[in-house]
N, CA, C and O atoms as CSV, one atom per row, in Angstrom:
chain,resi,resn,atom,element,x,y,z
A,1,MET,N,N,54.997,-52.568,-23.267
A,1,MET,CA,C,54.679,-50.912,-22.757
A,1,MET,C,C,53.264,-50.607,-22.810
A,1,MET,O,O,52.529,-50.666,-23.795
A,2,ASN,N,N,52.920,-50.207,-21.380
A,2,ASN,CA,C,51.531,-49.862,-21.506
A,2,ASN,C,C,51.460,-48.341,-21.898
A,2,ASN,O,O,52.431,-47.584,-21.929
A,3,THR,N,N,49.943,-47.957,-22.240
A,3,THR,CA,C,49.893,-46.582,-22.498
A,3,THR,C,C,50.616,-45.370,-21.830
A,3,THR,O,O,51.327,-44.534,-22.387
A,4,GLY,N,N,50.240,-45.471,-20.365
A,4,GLY,CA,C,51.075,-44.666,-19.463
A,4,GLY,C,C,52.417,-44.576,-19.833
A,4,GLY,O,O,52.892,-43.472,-20.099
A,5,GLU,N,N,53.161,-45.699,-19.892
A,5,GLU,CA,C,54.659,-45.579,-20.380
A,5,GLU,C,C,55.072,-44.986,-21.463
A,5,GLU,O,O,56.041,-44.228,-21.445
A,6,ARG,N,N,54.256,-45.309,-22.754
A,6,ARG,CA,C,54.389,-44.688,-23.769
A,6,ARG,C,C,54.298,-43.207,-23.830
A,6,ARG,O,O,55.305,-42.630,-24.243
A,7,GLU,N,N,53.261,-42.481,-23.490
A,7,GLU,CA,C,52.996,-41.268,-23.260
A,7,GLU,C,C,53.970,-40.530,-22.251
A,7,GLU,O,O,54.045,-39.307,-22.363
A,8,ARG,N,N,54.597,-41.056,-21.442
A,8,ARG,CA,C,55.571,-40.468,-20.469
A,8,ARG,C,C,57.037,-40.412,-21.317
A,8,ARG,O,O,57.893,-39.532,-21.220
A,9,GLU,N,N,57.063,-41.423,-22.038
A,9,GLU,CA,C,58.284,-41.329,-23.250
A,9,GLU,C,C,58.193,-40.150,-24.123
A,9,GLU,O,O,59.099,-39.354,-24.370
A,10,ASN,N,N,56.802,-40.136,-24.624
A,10,ASN,CA,C,56.782,-39.230,-25.633
A,10,ASN,C,C,56.368,-37.885,-25.470
A,10,ASN,O,O,56.161,-37.152,-26.437
A,11,THR,N,N,56.218,-37.473,-24.114
A,11,THR,CA,C,55.826,-36.122,-23.648
A,11,THR,C,C,57.111,-35.332,-22.941
A,11,THR,O,O,57.810,-35.970,-22.154
A,12,GLU,N,N,57.321,-34.380,-23.137
A,12,GLU,CA,C,58.303,-33.436,-22.449
A,12,GLU,C,C,57.729,-32.725,-21.112
A,12,GLU,O,O,58.332,-32.655,-20.041
A,13,SER,N,N,56.531,-32.250,-21.374
A,13,SER,CA,C,56.150,-31.438,-20.051
A,13,SER,C,C,54.780,-32.121,-19.422
A,13,SER,O,O,53.644,-31.707,-19.655
A,14,LEU,N,N,55.104,-33.223,-18.600
A,14,LEU,CA,C,54.079,-33.938,-17.700
A,14,LEU,C,C,54.092,-33.141,-16.418
A,14,LEU,O,O,54.986,-32.546,-15.816
A,15,VAL,N,N,52.683,-33.343,-16.180
A,15,VAL,CA,C,52.310,-32.664,-14.674
A,15,VAL,C,C,51.698,-33.954,-13.725
A,15,VAL,O,O,50.774,-34.717,-14.009
A,16,ASN,N,N,52.535,-33.918,-12.519
A,16,ASN,CA,C,52.285,-34.629,-11.540
A,16,ASN,C,C,51.148,-33.973,-10.564
A,16,ASN,O,O,51.312,-32.789,-10.269
A,17,VAL,N,N,50.124,-34.589,-10.097
A,17,VAL,CA,C,49.138,-34.061,-9.031
A,17,VAL,C,C,49.033,-34.918,-8.052
A,17,VAL,O,O,48.820,-36.122,-8.189
A,18,GLY,N,N,49.198,-34.250,-6.889
A,18,GLY,CA,C,49.108,-35.117,-5.758
A,18,GLY,C,C,47.695,-34.538,-5.083
A,18,GLY,O,O,47.561,-33.365,-4.734
A,19,LEU,N,N,46.719,-35.510,-4.968
A,19,LEU,CA,C,45.621,-35.226,-4.054
A,19,LEU,C,C,45.425,-35.945,-3.079
A,19,LEU,O,O,45.407,-37.176,-3.100
A,20,TYR,N,N,45.206,-35.004,-1.817
A,20,TYR,CA,C,45.437,-35.908,-0.440
A,20,TYR,C,C,43.872,-35.815,0.277
A,20,TYR,O,O,43.199,-34.786,0.335
A,21,TYR,N,N,43.558,-36.887,0.697
A,21,TYR,CA,C,42.199,-37.238,1.412
A,21,TYR,C,C,42.452,-37.840,2.767
A,21,TYR,O,O,43.288,-38.723,2.959
A,22,ASP,N,N,41.607,-37.259,3.788
A,22,ASP,CA,C,41.599,-37.869,4.818
A,22,ASP,C,C,40.179,-38.587,5.078
A,22,ASP,O,O,39.221,-37.900,5.432
A,23,VAL,N,N,40.063,-39.894,4.908
A,23,VAL,CA,C,38.757,-40.685,4.626
A,23,VAL,C,C,38.356,-41.121,6.077
A,23,VAL,O,O,39.173,-41.659,6.825
A,24,LYS,N,N,36.801,-40.811,6.512
A,24,LYS,CA,C,36.486,-41.384,7.575
A,24,LYS,C,C,36.767,-42.919,7.765
A,24,LYS,O,O,36.787,-43.800,6.905
A,25,GLU,N,N,36.987,-43.009,9.174
A,25,GLU,CA,C,37.081,-44.708,9.327
A,25,GLU,C,C,35.888,-45.465,9.067
A,25,GLU,O,O,34.768,-45.038,9.348
A,26,GLY,N,N,36.099,-46.548,8.552
A,26,GLY,CA,C,35.099,-47.436,7.944
A,26,GLY,C,C,34.657,-47.259,6.628
A,26,GLY,O,O,33.964,-48.116,6.079
A,27,MET,N,N,35.041,-46.087,6.001
A,27,MET,CA,C,34.571,-45.733,4.685
A,27,MET,C,C,35.639,-45.717,3.699
A,27,MET,O,O,35.591,-45.006,2.695
A,28,GLU,N,N,36.630,-46.519,3.987
A,28,GLU,CA,C,37.800,-46.390,3.065
A,28,GLU,C,C,37.418,-47.500,1.782
A,28,GLU,O,O,37.732,-47.153,0.643
A,29,LYS,N,N,36.879,-48.554,1.945
A,29,LYS,CA,C,36.338,-49.491,0.822
A,29,LYS,C,C,35.427,-48.590,-0.174
A,29,LYS,O,O,35.389,-48.818,-1.383
A,30,ASP,N,N,34.730,-47.596,0.417
A,30,ASP,CA,C,33.803,-47.032,-0.538
A,30,ASP,C,C,34.599,-45.763,-1.351
A,30,ASP,O,O,34.202,-45.290,-2.416
A,31,PHE,N,N,35.465,-45.446,-0.823
A,31,PHE,CA,C,36.447,-44.382,-1.328
A,31,PHE,C,C,37.290,-45.030,-2.199
A,31,PHE,O,O,37.671,-44.432,-3.206
A,32,GLU,N,N,37.687,-46.301,-1.947
A,32,GLU,CA,C,38.586,-46.894,-2.979
A,32,GLU,C,C,37.572,-47.287,-4.188
A,32,GLU,O,O,38.047,-47.211,-5.321
A,33,LYS,N,N,36.472,-47.624,-4.077
A,33,LYS,CA,C,35.423,-48.108,-5.130
A,33,LYS,C,C,35.279,-46.742,-5.936
A,33,LYS,O,O,35.156,-46.780,-7.160
A,34,MET,N,N,35.295,-45.574,-5.266
A,34,MET,CA,C,34.543,-44.447,-6.098
A,34,MET,C,C,35.752,-43.887,-6.992
A,34,MET,O,O,35.586,-43.316,-8.070
A,35,PHE,N,N,37.214,-44.177,-6.279
A,35,PHE,CA,C,38.392,-43.807,-6.821
A,35,PHE,C,C,38.359,-44.569,-8.408
A,35,PHE,O,O,38.358,-43.940,-9.466
A,36,SER,N,N,38.334,-45.949,-8.289
A,36,SER,CA,C,38.117,-46.801,-9.372
A,36,SER,C,C,37.164,-46.332,-10.501
A,36,SER,O,O,37.433,-46.243,-11.699
A,37,GLY,N,N,36.100,-46.076,-9.932
A,37,GLY,CA,C,35.133,-45.492,-11.149
A,37,GLY,C,C,35.505,-44.168,-11.794
A,37,GLY,O,O,35.233,-43.948,-12.975
A,38,VAL,N,N,36.189,-43.197,-10.942
A,38,VAL,CA,C,36.712,-42.107,-11.546
A,38,VAL,C,C,37.795,-42.288,-12.385
A,38,VAL,O,O,37.889,-41.545,-13.362
A,39,ILE,N,N,38.725,-43.234,-12.164
A,39,ILE,CA,C,39.813,-43.552,-13.159
A,39,ILE,C,C,39.470,-44.050,-14.492
A,39,ILE,O,O,40.040,-43.813,-15.558
A,40,GLU,N,N,38.386,-44.821,-14.244
A,40,GLU,CA,C,37.836,-45.533,-15.595
A,40,GLU,C,C,37.076,-44.487,-16.449
A,40,GLU,O,O,36.997,-44.553,-17.676
A,41,TYR,N,N,36.512,-43.495,-15.666
A,41,TYR,CA,C,35.873,-42.320,-16.315
A,41,TYR,C,C,37.008,-41.702,-17.016
A,41,TYR,O,O,36.929,-41.702,-18.244
A,42,LEU,N,N,38.113,-41.143,-16.444
A,42,LEU,CA,C,39.177,-40.321,-16.787
A,42,LEU,C,C,39.650,-40.839,-18.095
A,42,LEU,O,O,39.762,-40.142,-19.103
A,43,LYS,N,N,39.957,-42.275,-18.004
A,43,LYS,CA,C,40.438,-42.923,-19.066
A,43,LYS,C,C,39.824,-42.958,-20.251
A,43,LYS,O,O,40.483,-43.172,-21.269
A,44,ALA,N,N,38.326,-42.733,-20.299
A,44,ALA,CA,C,37.615,-42.851,-21.602
A,44,ALA,C,C,37.292,-41.552,-21.912
A,44,ALA,O,O,36.831,-41.314,-23.028
A,45,ASN,N,N,37.508,-40.398,-20.865
A,45,ASN,CA,C,36.922,-39.245,-21.166
A,45,ASN,C,C,37.766,-38.032,-20.987
A,45,ASN,O,O,37.382,-36.969,-21.473
A,46,ALA,N,N,38.844,-38.104,-20.352
A,46,ALA,CA,C,39.602,-36.985,-19.947
A,46,ALA,C,C,40.802,-36.640,-20.909
A,46,ALA,O,O,41.854,-37.275,-20.843
A,47,GLU,N,N,40.610,-35.619,-21.800
A,47,GLU,CA,C,41.769,-35.200,-22.680
A,47,GLU,C,C,42.883,-34.729,-21.815
A,47,GLU,O,O,42.719,-33.736,-21.106
A,48,GLY,N,N,44.069,-35.419,-21.832
A,48,GLY,CA,C,45.345,-35.194,-21.326
A,48,GLY,C,C,45.457,-36.061,-20.024
A,48,GLY,O,O,46.412,-35.833,-19.281
A,49,PHE,N,N,44.748,-36.830,-19.761
A,49,PHE,CA,C,44.945,-37.562,-18.714
A,49,PHE,C,C,45.953,-38.892,-19.039
A,49,PHE,O,O,45.842,-39.460,-20.126
A,50,ILE,N,N,46.786,-39.281,-18.192
A,50,ILE,CA,C,47.427,-40.414,-18.530
A,50,ILE,C,C,47.313,-41.627,-17.572
A,50,ILE,O,O,46.950,-42.735,-17.967
A,51,GLU,N,N,47.632,-41.361,-16.336
A,51,GLU,CA,C,47.218,-42.489,-15.325
A,51,GLU,C,C,47.123,-41.777,-13.898
A,51,GLU,O,O,47.387,-40.594,-13.685
A,52,ALA,N,N,46.715,-42.677,-13.004
A,52,ALA,CA,C,46.610,-42.287,-11.728
A,52,ALA,C,C,46.884,-43.576,-10.818
A,52,ALA,O,O,46.788,-44.714,-11.278
A,53,LYS,N,N,47.224,-43.316,-9.529
A,53,LYS,CA,C,47.467,-44.388,-8.571
A,53,LYS,C,C,46.926,-43.783,-7.192
A,53,LYS,O,O,46.798,-42.596,-6.894
A,54,LEU,N,N,46.683,-44.771,-6.535
A,54,LEU,CA,C,45.970,-44.557,-5.329
A,54,LEU,C,C,46.964,-45.138,-4.069
A,54,LEU,O,O,47.077,-46.357,-3.936
A,55,TYR,N,N,47.607,-44.299,-3.243
A,55,TYR,CA,C,48.328,-44.751,-2.095
A,55,TYR,C,C,47.669,-44.627,-0.785
A,55,TYR,O,O,47.103,-43.546,-0.626
A,56,LYS,N,N,47.600,-45.455,0.188
A,56,LYS,CA,C,46.892,-45.365,1.599
A,56,LYS,C,C,48.197,-45.294,2.669
A,56,LYS,O,O,49.153,-46.059,2.536
A,57,ASP,N,N,48.138,-44.450,3.572
A,57,ASP,CA,C,48.891,-44.496,4.663
A,57,ASP,C,C,48.328,-45.763,5.558
A,57,ASP,O,O,47.137,-45.947,5.809
A,58,THR,N,N,49.355,-46.548,5.963
A,58,THR,CA,C,48.927,-47.684,6.406
A,58,THR,C,C,48.702,-47.580,7.824
A,58,THR,O,O,48.221,-48.539,8.428
A,59,SER,N,N,49.074,-46.258,8.554
A,59,SER,CA,C,48.933,-46.203,9.986
A,59,SER,C,C,47.518,-45.340,10.043
A,59,SER,O,O,47.089,-45.031,11.154
A,60,SER,N,N,46.771,-44.939,8.816
A,60,SER,CA,C,45.766,-44.061,9.305
A,60,SER,C,C,44.811,-44.419,8.268
A,60,SER,O,O,44.853,-45.521,7.721
A,61,SER,N,N,43.758,-43.327,7.913
A,61,SER,CA,C,42.818,-43.512,6.956
A,61,SER,C,C,43.186,-42.318,5.654
A,61,SER,O,O,42.294,-41.976,4.877
A,62,GLU,N,N,44.329,-41.868,5.572
A,62,GLU,CA,C,44.928,-40.937,4.721
A,62,GLU,C,C,45.163,-41.782,3.493
A,62,GLU,O,O,45.538,-42.953,3.453
A,63,TYR,N,N,44.829,-40.849,2.358
A,63,TYR,CA,C,45.072,-41.309,1.140
A,63,TYR,C,C,45.788,-40.332,0.444
A,63,TYR,O,O,45.840,-39.162,0.822
A,64,LEU,N,N,46.485,-40.872,-0.817
A,64,LEU,CA,C,46.951,-39.956,-1.781
A,64,LEU,C,C,46.884,-40.513,-3.104
A,64,LEU,O,O,47.466,-41.548,-3.428
A,65,ILE,N,N,46.006,-39.656,-4.038
A,65,ILE,CA,C,45.948,-39.986,-5.467
A,65,ILE,C,C,47.218,-39.055,-6.087
A,65,ILE,O,O,47.390,-37.853,-5.885
A,66,LEU,N,N,48.002,-39.901,-6.848
A,66,LEU,CA,C,48.866,-39.268,-7.647
A,66,LEU,C,C,48.626,-39.520,-9.221
A,66,LEU,O,O,48.720,-40.584,-9.834
A,67,SER,N,N,48.332,-38.403,-9.640
A,67,SER,CA,C,47.754,-38.442,-11.142
A,67,SER,C,C,48.769,-38.091,-12.099
A,67,SER,O,O,49.646,-37.365,-11.631
A,68,LEU,N,N,48.905,-38.437,-13.430
A,68,LEU,CA,C,49.968,-37.839,-14.478
A,68,LEU,C,C,49.005,-37.271,-15.521
A,68,LEU,O,O,48.073,-37.961,-15.935
A,69,TRP,N,N,49.212,-36.053,-15.943
A,69,TRP,CA,C,48.603,-35.461,-16.982
A,69,TRP,C,C,49.620,-34.887,-17.966
A,69,TRP,O,O,50.792,-34.682,-17.650
A,70,LYS,N,N,49.168,-34.666,-19.043
A,70,LYS,CA,C,50.159,-34.137,-20.060
A,70,LYS,C,C,50.526,-32.788,-19.967
A,70,LYS,O,O,51.650,-32.395,-20.281
A,71,THR,N,N,49.490,-31.942,-19.485
A,71,THR,CA,C,49.683,-30.455,-19.048
A,71,THR,C,C,48.907,-30.097,-17.995
A,71,THR,O,O,47.907,-30.737,-17.669
A,72,ARG,N,N,49.370,-28.922,-17.324
A,72,ARG,CA,C,48.394,-28.320,-16.299
A,72,ARG,C,C,47.327,-27.888,-16.658
A,72,ARG,O,O,46.423,-27.881,-15.822
A,73,GLU,N,N,47.067,-27.392,-17.987
A,73,GLU,CA,C,45.612,-26.990,-18.672
A,73,GLU,C,C,44.809,-28.258,-18.378
A,73,GLU,O,O,43.834,-28.316,-17.627
A,74,SER,N,N,45.433,-29.424,-19.178
A,74,SER,CA,C,44.330,-30.709,-18.971
A,74,SER,C,C,43.881,-31.069,-17.661
A,74,SER,O,O,42.779,-31.579,-17.460
A,75,PHE,N,N,44.764,-30.797,-16.715
A,75,PHE,CA,C,44.409,-30.950,-15.112
A,75,PHE,C,C,43.448,-29.927,-14.930
A,75,PHE,O,O,42.329,-30.337,-14.622
A,76,ARG,N,N,43.586,-28.737,-15.036
A,76,ARG,CA,C,42.594,-27.700,-14.700
A,76,ARG,C,C,41.276,-27.982,-15.500
A,76,ARG,O,O,40.184,-27.945,-14.933
A,77,ASP,N,N,41.401,-28.246,-16.747
A,77,ASP,CA,C,39.976,-28.659,-17.416
A,77,ASP,C,C,39.329,-29.755,-16.613
A,77,ASP,O,O,38.124,-29.611,-16.403
A,78,PHE,N,N,39.797,-30.603,-16.228
A,78,PHE,CA,C,39.220,-31.579,-15.504
A,78,PHE,C,C,38.777,-31.068,-14.180
A,78,PHE,O,O,37.621,-31.358,-13.872
A,79,MET,N,N,39.502,-30.332,-13.301
A,79,MET,CA,C,38.980,-29.786,-12.203
A,79,MET,C,C,37.991,-28.812,-12.253
A,79,MET,O,O,37.444,-28.481,-11.201
A,80,GLU,N,N,37.663,-28.283,-13.344
A,80,GLU,CA,C,36.528,-27.429,-13.816
A,80,GLU,C,C,35.261,-28.224,-14.365
A,80,GLU,O,O,34.157,-27.714,-14.555
A,81,SER,N,N,35.533,-29.295,-14.546
A,81,SER,CA,C,34.291,-30.063,-15.268
A,81,SER,C,C,33.397,-30.539,-14.281
A,81,SER,O,O,33.588,-30.650,-13.070
A,82,ARG,N,N,32.279,-30.835,-15.034
A,82,ARG,CA,C,31.066,-31.322,-14.259
A,82,ARG,C,C,31.263,-32.333,-13.709
A,82,ARG,O,O,30.981,-32.427,-12.515
A,83,ALA,N,N,31.836,-33.453,-14.448
A,83,ALA,CA,C,32.131,-34.684,-13.801
A,83,ALA,C,C,32.702,-34.589,-12.277
A,83,ALA,O,O,32.213,-35.050,-11.245
A,84,PHE,N,N,34.045,-33.746,-12.500
A,84,PHE,CA,C,34.784,-33.470,-11.130
A,84,PHE,C,C,33.807,-33.138,-10.077
A,84,PHE,O,O,33.772,-33.864,-9.084
A,85,HIS,N,N,33.003,-32.122,-10.172
A,85,HIS,CA,C,32.254,-31.554,-9.211
A,85,HIS,C,C,31.241,-32.534,-8.889
A,85,HIS,O,O,30.963,-32.621,-7.693
A,86,GLU,N,N,30.645,-33.270,-9.670
A,86,GLU,CA,C,29.533,-34.348,-9.215
A,86,GLU,C,C,30.428,-35.548,-8.308
A,86,GLU,O,O,29.918,-36.210,-7.404
A,87,THR,N,N,31.581,-35.643,-8.670
A,87,THR,CA,C,32.196,-36.708,-7.990
A,87,THR,C,C,32.731,-36.156,-6.488
A,87,THR,O,O,32.835,-36.941,-5.546
A,88,THR,N,N,33.022,-34.887,-6.376
A,88,THR,CA,C,33.524,-34.269,-5.157
A,88,THR,C,C,32.521,-34.204,-4.397
A,88,THR,O,O,32.689,-34.492,-3.212
A,89,THR,N,N,31.227,-33.816,-4.861
A,89,THR,CA,C,29.864,-33.685,-4.086
A,89,THR,C,C,29.450,-34.846,-3.509
A,89,THR,O,O,29.121,-34.827,-2.322
A,90,SER,N,N,29.404,-35.979,-4.217
A,90,SER,CA,C,28.948,-37.083,-3.829
A,90,SER,C,C,29.934,-37.901,-2.798
A,90,SER,O,O,29.561,-38.855,-2.115
A,91,GLY,N,N,31.149,-37.398,-2.811
A,91,GLY,CA,C,32.198,-38.193,-2.188
A,91,GLY,C,C,32.466,-37.305,-0.656
A,91,GLY,O,O,33.253,-37.725,0.193
A,92,LYS,N,N,31.879,-36.367,-0.537
A,92,LYS,CA,C,32.172,-35.504,0.603
A,92,LYS,C,C,31.828,-36.284,1.878
A,92,LYS,O,O,32.488,-36.175,2.912
A,93,ASN,N,N,30.788,-37.055,1.749
A,93,ASN,CA,C,30.564,-37.838,3.059
A,93,ASN,C,C,31.372,-38.892,3.406
A,93,ASN,O,O,31.180,-39.527,4.443
A,94,LEU,N,N,32.411,-39.180,2.502
A,94,LEU,CA,C,33.440,-40.099,2.984
A,94,LEU,C,C,34.529,-39.479,3.657
A,94,LEU,O,O,35.388,-40.203,4.161
A,95,LEU,N,N,34.618,-38.208,3.739
A,95,LEU,CA,C,35.812,-37.404,4.054
A,95,LEU,C,C,35.834,-36.779,5.583
A,95,LEU,O,O,34.786,-36.442,6.136
A,96,LYS,N,N,36.832,-36.685,6.071
A,96,LYS,CA,C,36.838,-35.974,7.312
A,96,LYS,C,C,37.141,-34.310,7.278
A,96,LYS,O,O,37.056,-33.486,8.189
A,97,GLY,N,N,37.457,-34.179,6.127
A,97,GLY,CA,C,37.602,-32.655,5.937
A,97,GLY,C,C,37.787,-32.325,4.500
A,97,GLY,O,O,37.501,-33.138,3.621
A,98,GLN,N,N,38.315,-31.006,4.221
A,98,GLN,CA,C,38.526,-30.677,2.985
A,98,GLN,C,C,39.715,-31.265,2.406
A,98,GLN,O,O,40.757,-31.243,3.062
A,99,PRO,N,N,39.673,-31.947,0.908
A,99,PRO,CA,C,40.800,-32.335,0.421
A,99,PRO,C,C,41.702,-31.262,0.088
A,99,PRO,O,O,41.310,-30.099,0.183
A,100,PHE,N,N,43.012,-31.567,-0.340
A,100,PHE,CA,C,43.963,-30.425,-1.104
A,100,PHE,C,C,44.646,-31.032,-2.051
A,100,PHE,O,O,44.647,-32.262,-2.096
A,101,HIS,N,N,45.350,-30.266,-2.977
A,101,HIS,CA,C,46.337,-30.958,-3.908
A,101,HIS,C,C,47.480,-30.288,-4.161
A,101,HIS,O,O,47.533,-29.107,-3.818
A,102,ARG,N,N,48.288,-30.727,-4.622
A,102,ARG,CA,C,49.725,-29.894,-5.042
A,102,ARG,C,C,50.124,-30.569,-6.513
A,102,ARG,O,O,50.057,-31.752,-6.847
A,103,ILE,N,N,50.524,-29.504,-7.214
A,103,ILE,CA,C,50.857,-29.902,-8.684
A,103,ILE,C,C,52.269,-29.662,-8.735
A,103,ILE,O,O,52.749,-28.585,-8.383
A,104,PHE,N,N,53.070,-30.785,-9.230
A,104,PHE,CA,C,54.312,-30.823,-9.473
A,104,PHE,C,C,54.996,-30.950,-11.070
A,104,PHE,O,O,54.860,-31.983,-11.726
A,105,ILE,N,N,55.689,-29.840,-11.549
A,105,ILE,CA,C,55.820,-29.682,-12.642
A,105,ILE,C,C,57.293,-29.838,-13.026
A,105,ILE,O,O,57.959,-28.816,-12.861
A,106,PRO,N,N,57.948,-30.926,-13.510
A,106,PRO,CA,C,59.330,-31.040,-13.666
A,106,PRO,C,C,60.047,-29.501,-14.221
A,106,PRO,O,O,59.561,-28.832,-15.133
A,107,GLY,N,N,60.964,-29.230,-13.654
A,107,GLY,CA,C,61.651,-28.010,-14.112
A,107,GLY,C,C,61.163,-26.702,-13.536
A,107,GLY,O,O,61.622,-25.603,-13.846
A,108,GLU,N,N,60.167,-26.924,-12.649
A,108,GLU,CA,C,59.674,-25.699,-12.428
A,108,GLU,C,C,59.842,-25.839,-10.602
A,108,GLU,O,O,59.499,-24.906,-9.877
């Protein structure tokens, strides 16, 4: 059993966050590489981060990042962090427009 599975079993209030991105054509590999770097950073530094997965629409250059957090506050702290702002600033040239997110909380 990996760490994410153990944390899912031991935590009652998990937060799933869907981050939606429309990536410029030809920039997909750069976006995927950036995603990998952000995940490594989160694993090492973000309190409350459990795991994230990257999904790509096979008929377009749209991506979904689905991340799992212990609480809404842990996700909000990341969104307000310097690391998040540096990543989003450096990644703007890869995107067609403004990304958006949706938060899914079990029972709400």
